[in-house]
C-alpha positions as CSV (number, residue, x, y, z in Angstrom):
1,M,13.9,-12.4,20.4
2,I,12.2,-15.8,20.5
3,K,15.0,-18.0,19.2
4,S,14.8,-21.0,17.0
5,S,14.3,-24.0,19.2
6,P,13.9,-27.8,18.9
7,L,10.1,-27.8,18.7
8,R,9.8,-31.0,16.7
9,G,7.9,-33.8,18.3
10,R,5.9,-31.6,20.5
11,F,2.8,-33.8,19.9
12,G,4.3,-37.1,21.0
13,G,6.5,-37.4,18.0
14,G,3.9,-36.0,15.6
15,F,4.2,-32.6,13.8
16,M,1.7,-30.0,12.9
17,K,-0.4,-29.2,9.9
18,V,0.3,-25.7,8.7
19,A,-1.2,-23.6,5.9
20,I,0.0,-20.5,4.1
21,V,-2.6,-18.4,2.3
22,G,-1.1,-16.1,-0.3
23,A,1.8,-18.5,-0.9
24,S,3.0,-16.9,-4.2
25,G,3.4,-13.4,-2.9
26,A,6.6,-11.8,-1.4
27,V,5.5,-12.5,2.2
28,G,4.2,-16.0,1.3
29,Q,7.6,-16.9,-0.1
30,E,9.3,-15.5,2.9
31,F,7.1,-17.7,5.1
32,L,8.5,-20.7,3.3
33,R,12.0,-19.6,3.9
34,V,11.5,-18.6,7.6
35,L,9.7,-21.8,8.5
36,D,12.5,-23.9,7.0
37,E,15.2,-21.7,8.5
38,R,13.8,-22.0,12.0
39,N,13.2,-25.7,11.8
40,F,9.5,-25.1,12.5
41,P,7.7,-28.4,13.3
42,I,5.5,-29.3,10.2
43,D,4.0,-32.6,9.4
44,E,2.0,-31.3,6.5
45,L,2.2,-28.0,4.7
46,L,-0.7,-26.7,2.6
47,L,-0.3,-23.7,0.2
48,F,-3.3,-21.6,-1.0
49,G,-3.6,-18.9,-3.5
50,S,-5.9,-17.1,-5.9
51,Q,-7.0,-18.3,-9.3
52,R,-3.9,-16.7,-10.7
53,S,-1.4,-18.6,-8.5
54,A,-3.3,-21.9,-8.0
55,G,-1.4,-24.7,-9.7
56,R,2.0,-23.3,-9.1
57,K,4.5,-25.6,-7.3
58,Y,7.0,-24.7,-4.7
59,T,9.6,-26.9,-3.0
60,F,9.7,-27.1,0.8
61,R,12.2,-29.4,2.6
62,G,12.7,-31.4,-0.6
63,K,9.0,-31.9,-1.3
64,E,7.1,-30.2,-4.1
65,I,3.8,-28.7,-3.0
66,E,1.1,-27.4,-5.4
67,V,-0.8,-24.2,-4.5
68,K,-4.4,-25.0,-4.1
69,L,-7.2,-22.5,-4.9
70,L,-8.5,-20.8,-1.8
71,Q,-12.2,-21.7,-1.5
72,H,-15.0,-21.9,1.0
73,N,-14.8,-25.6,1.8
74,D,-13.2,-27.9,4.4
75,D,-9.6,-27.6,3.2
76,F,-8.6,-26.2,6.6
77,K,-9.9,-29.1,8.6
78,G,-7.1,-30.4,10.7
79,V,-4.9,-27.3,10.2
80,D,-3.3,-26.1,13.4
81,I,-1.9,-22.8,12.2
82,A,-2.7,-20.8,9.1
83,F,-0.4,-17.9,8.1
84,T,-2.4,-15.5,5.9
85,S,-1.0,-12.8,3.7
86,A,-3.3,-12.3,0.7
87,G,-4.7,-8.9,1.5
88,G,-7.4,-7.6,3.8
89,G,-10.3,-8.4,1.6
90,T,-9.3,-12.0,1.3
91,S,-8.7,-12.3,5.0
92,K,-12.1,-10.9,5.9
93,E,-13.9,-13.1,3.3
94,F,-12.2,-16.3,4.4
95,A,-11.5,-15.9,8.1
96,E,-14.5,-18.0,9.1
97,T,-13.6,-20.7,6.6
98,I,-10.0,-20.8,7.9
99,T,-10.8,-20.9,11.6
100,K,-14.1,-22.9,11.7
101,H,-12.3,-26.2,12.4
102,G,-10.0,-24.7,15.1
103,A,-7.0,-23.4,13.1
104,V,-5.2,-20.4,14.6
105,M,-5.2,-17.7,11.9
106,I,-2.2,-15.4,12.1
107,D,-3.1,-12.7,9.7
108,N,-0.6,-10.3,8.0
109,S,-3.2,-7.9,6.6
110,S,-4.7,-4.8,8.2
111,A,-8.2,-6.4,8.2
112,F,-8.4,-7.2,12.0
113,R,-5.6,-5.2,13.6
114,M,-7.8,-2.7,15.5
115,D,-10.7,-5.1,16.3
116,E,-11.1,-5.3,20.1
117,D,-11.5,-9.1,20.0
118,V,-8.4,-9.8,17.9
119,P,-5.0,-9.5,19.6
120,L,-2.3,-7.5,17.8
121,V,1.0,-9.1,18.7
122,V,4.8,-8.4,18.6
123,P,6.3,-11.2,20.7
124,E,9.1,-9.0,22.1
125,C,6.4,-6.7,23.5
126,N,3.1,-8.5,24.2
127,A,3.4,-12.2,23.4
128,E,0.8,-13.1,26.1
129,D,-1.9,-11.2,24.3
130,A,-1.9,-14.0,21.7
131,L,-3.4,-16.4,24.3
132,N,-6.8,-14.5,24.3
133,R,-8.2,-14.8,20.7
134,P,-11.9,-15.4,20.9
135,R,-12.3,-15.5,17.1
136,G,-9.2,-17.7,16.6
137,I,-7.4,-14.8,14.9
138,I,-4.2,-13.1,15.8
139,A,-3.2,-10.0,13.8
140,N,0.3,-9.3,12.7
141,P,1.0,-5.5,12.9
142,N,2.1,-3.2,10.2
143,C,5.8,-3.6,9.3
144,T,6.8,0.0,10.4
145,T,5.1,-0.5,13.7
146,I,6.7,-3.8,14.4
147,M,10.3,-2.6,14.1
148,M,9.5,0.6,16.1
149,V,7.9,-1.1,19.0
150,V,10.6,-3.7,19.4
151,A,13.0,-0.8,20.0
152,L,10.5,1.3,22.1
153,Q,9.9,-1.7,24.4
154,A,13.6,-1.5,25.5
155,L,13.2,2.2,26.2
156,E,9.8,1.7,27.9
157,N,11.5,-0.7,30.3
158,L,13.7,2.2,31.5
159,S,11.1,4.9,31.7
160,H,7.5,5.3,30.4
161,I,7.4,6.8,26.9
162,K,5.1,9.9,26.7
163,R,5.3,10.7,23.0
164,V,7.1,9.6,19.9
165,H,7.9,11.4,16.6
166,V,9.0,9.1,13.8
167,A,10.0,9.5,10.2
168,S,10.0,6.2,8.2
169,Y,12.1,5.5,5.0
170,Q,10.3,2.6,3.5
171,A,11.6,0.2,0.9
172,A,9.8,-0.9,-2.3
173,S,9.2,-4.3,-0.8
174,G,6.4,-2.7,1.4
175,A,4.3,-2.6,-1.8
176,G,5.0,-6.2,-2.8
177,A,7.2,-8.3,-5.1
178,A,5.9,-6.5,-8.2
179,A,6.9,-3.1,-6.7
180,M,10.4,-4.4,-6.1
181,A,10.6,-5.6,-9.7
182,E,9.4,-2.2,-10.9
183,L,12.1,-0.4,-9.0
184,Y,14.8,-2.6,-10.7
185,E,13.2,-1.9,-14.0
186,Q,12.9,1.8,-13.4
187,Y,16.6,2.1,-12.7
188,R,17.4,0.1,-15.9
189,Q,15.1,2.3,-17.9
190,V,16.4,5.6,-16.6
191,L,20.0,4.6,-17.1
192,A,19.1,3.5,-20.6
193,G,17.5,6.8,-21.4
194,E,14.0,5.2,-21.6
195,K,10.8,6.5,-20.1
196,P,10.3,4.6,-16.8
197,T,7.3,2.4,-16.1
198,V,5.2,3.7,-13.3
199,E,2.4,1.4,-12.1
200,K,3.0,0.4,-8.4
201,F,3.6,3.9,-7.0
202,A,2.1,7.3,-7.6
203,Y,5.4,8.5,-9.1
204,Q,8.7,7.1,-10.3
205,L,10.6,5.8,-7.3
206,A,14.0,5.4,-8.8
207,F,16.2,8.4,-8.0
208,N,13.3,9.8,-6.0
209,V,11.5,9.7,-2.6
210,I,7.7,9.8,-2.3
211,P,6.2,11.4,0.9
212,Q,3.0,9.3,0.7
213,I,2.3,5.7,1.7
214,D,-1.3,4.6,1.4
215,V,-4.2,7.0,1.1
216,F,-4.7,10.3,2.9
217,C,-7.1,10.6,5.9
218,D,-9.2,13.6,6.7
219,N,-6.5,14.8,9.2
220,G,-3.8,15.0,6.5
221,Y,-2.0,11.9,7.7
222,T,-1.9,8.8,5.6
223,K,-3.4,5.5,6.6
224,E,0.2,4.1,7.0
225,E,1.0,6.9,9.5
226,M,-2.3,6.4,11.4
227,K,-1.4,2.7,11.7
228,M,1.7,3.6,13.6
229,Y,-0.3,5.9,15.9
230,N,-3.1,3.3,16.7
231,E,-1.2,0.1,16.6
232,T,1.6,1.3,19.0
233,K,-1.1,2.1,21.6
234,K,-2.7,-1.4,21.3
235,I,0.5,-3.4,21.2
236,M,2.2,-1.7,24.1
237,H,-1.0,-1.0,26.1
238,T,0.1,2.6,26.4
239,D,-1.1,6.2,26.3
240,C,2.0,7.2,24.3
241,E,1.2,9.6,21.5
242,V,2.8,8.9,18.1
243,S,3.2,11.3,15.2
244,A,4.6,9.8,12.0
245,M,5.7,10.8,8.6
246,C,6.0,7.8,6.2
247,V,8.1,8.1,3.1
248,R,8.8,5.6,0.3
249,V,12.5,5.5,-0.7
250,P,14.3,3.6,-3.5
251,S,15.8,0.9,-1.3
252,L,14.7,-2.7,-1.9
253,R,13.5,-4.5,1.2
254,C,14.7,-3.0,4.4
255,H,12.8,-0.1,6.1
256,S,14.5,2.6,8.1
257,E,13.2,4.9,10.8
258,S,14.3,8.0,12.6
259,V,12.7,8.1,16.1
260,W,12.5,10.9,18.6
261,A,11.1,9.6,21.9
262,E,10.2,11.6,25.1
263,T,10.2,9.7,28.4
264,E,9.0,10.6,31.8
265,R,12.5,10.9,33.1
266,P,15.7,11.7,31.2
267,V,17.3,8.5,29.8
268,S,21.0,8.7,29.0
269,V,22.5,7.5,25.8
270,E,24.5,4.8,27.7
271,E,21.3,3.5,29.5
272,F,19.4,3.1,26.2
273,Q,22.4,1.5,24.4
274,Q,22.7,-1.0,27.2
275,A,18.9,-1.7,27.1
276,V,19.3,-2.4,23.4
277,R,22.2,-4.8,24.0
278,N,20.0,-6.6,26.5
279,G,16.8,-6.3,24.6
280,Q,14.9,-9.0,22.7
281,G,15.2,-8.9,18.9
282,L,17.6,-6.0,18.9
283,Q,21.2,-5.4,17.9
284,L,23.2,-2.2,18.6
285,E,25.3,-0.8,15.8
286,D,26.4,2.6,17.1
287,E,30.0,3.5,16.6
288,P,29.8,6.9,14.8
289,A,33.6,7.5,15.0
290,S,34.1,4.5,12.8
291,K,31.0,5.2,10.6
292,K,29.2,2.1,12.0
293,Y,25.4,2.5,11.9
294,P,22.6,0.4,10.5
295,M,21.9,0.6,6.7
296,P,19.4,-1.2,4.5
297,L,22.1,-2.4,2.2
298,F,23.6,-4.6,4.9
299,H,20.6,-6.0,6.8
300,E,18.5,-7.9,4.2
301,N,17.5,-11.3,5.5
302,C,18.4,-10.4,9.1
303,D,16.0,-11.3,12.0
304,D,16.6,-8.4,14.3
305,V,15.9,-4.7,14.5
306,F,19.2,-2.8,14.3
307,V,19.7,0.4,16.3
308,G,22.2,3.2,15.9
309,R,22.8,6.9,16.0
310,V,21.6,7.1,19.6
311,R,21.7,10.7,20.9
312,K,20.1,13.0,23.4
313,D,17.4,15.1,21.8
314,L,18.8,18.7,21.8
315,A,15.2,20.1,21.7
316,N,13.9,18.1,24.7
317,P,15.7,17.4,28.0
318,N,13.6,14.2,28.4
319,G,14.1,13.2,24.8
320,I,16.3,10.6,23.1
321,T,16.6,10.0,19.4
322,F,17.8,7.0,17.4
323,W,17.9,5.3,14.0
324,L,16.4,1.9,13.1
325,V,16.8,-0.6,10.2
326,S,15.0,-3.9,9.8
327,D,14.0,-6.3,7.0
328,Q,10.5,-5.4,6.1
329,I,9.5,-8.7,4.6
330,K,11.2,-10.8,7.3
331,K,10.8,-9.2,10.8
332,G,8.2,-6.8,9.5
333,A,6.0,-9.6,8.3
334,A,6.8,-13.3,8.0
335,L,9.2,-13.7,10.9
336,N,7.0,-11.9,13.4
337,A,4.1,-14.2,12.5
338,V,6.2,-17.3,12.9
339,Q,7.5,-16.1,16.2
340,I,3.9,-15.7,17.4
341,A,3.3,-19.3,16.4
342,E,6.5,-20.4,18.2
343,Y,5.3,-18.7,21.4
344,L,2.0,-20.6,21.2
345,I,3.8,-23.9,20.8
346,K,6.2,-23.1,23.6
347,V,3.3,-22.4,26.1
348,G,1.2,-25.3,24.7
349,N,-1.6,-23.1,23.4
350,I,-2.3,-24.6,20.0
351,K,-5.8,-26.1,20.1
């Protein structure tokens, strides 16, 4: 993992000008927390939002900052890094406005992820890809992909991964702050004997699981599942085949995944566990005898991807299977983007 580091004063005592687009959303708010937590070097912070959120005020490092309306103007002049998390449509519409004066746009939407001229980056896997960004845009991958490839990279370092089967158990947070609030409200309503409100999901999520995230494609997979297939190949520069089943579960903000991976040679449980211990952005929690394994309840606000239940695959001599948990809003979104920016600063690649 790219650790928090004393980056202040990198520009001869001066700091950077940073922007957050979509500041009022769940990921936008997480950006504020992560940037402060990691002591990210900021001289001036600009917050942007839609007509609905413009005018709101947020406090950052003791200073109150008002959200400005995102417009096609010169508000991004002088901005070094713009973190954007306002949806794919907004990212596409405003990309040129954001980058035209030289800002590096680190985008959390799906708008540019598979574009050949936009790097798709998880710093633990392919940080160097961020250096080649002809359009001034770096894409942040899908949250489920991020946590999986951080773990897969540790395995790939032992033996090339040929194929992966993965089942995700995705928290309400993946659908935004309003979805998290709806889950709380549904539990209250059900326990009070009221009819639950269902707006953010296709069905009631409280006391339920929904085997659909995003819309279905012609092949029967959802767009979320195809993101894991396509993004893994691009990030890891691999021919590894990925088959995913993505399920929404009634946890709040940590995603979980069951992963079955097949490598070119057999990898032992002990080998992979040691690779996790030595890996970047990973923590091993794997003591089944004492019921120690990762769970969403205990890993909110954590930076790392937690790995447990490591076993040999009984159905495949070259297979290994394991369980992952990671904070979807943090490592799955805001933290990964900030780590990209930290890498660019570290290698002196901002402007």
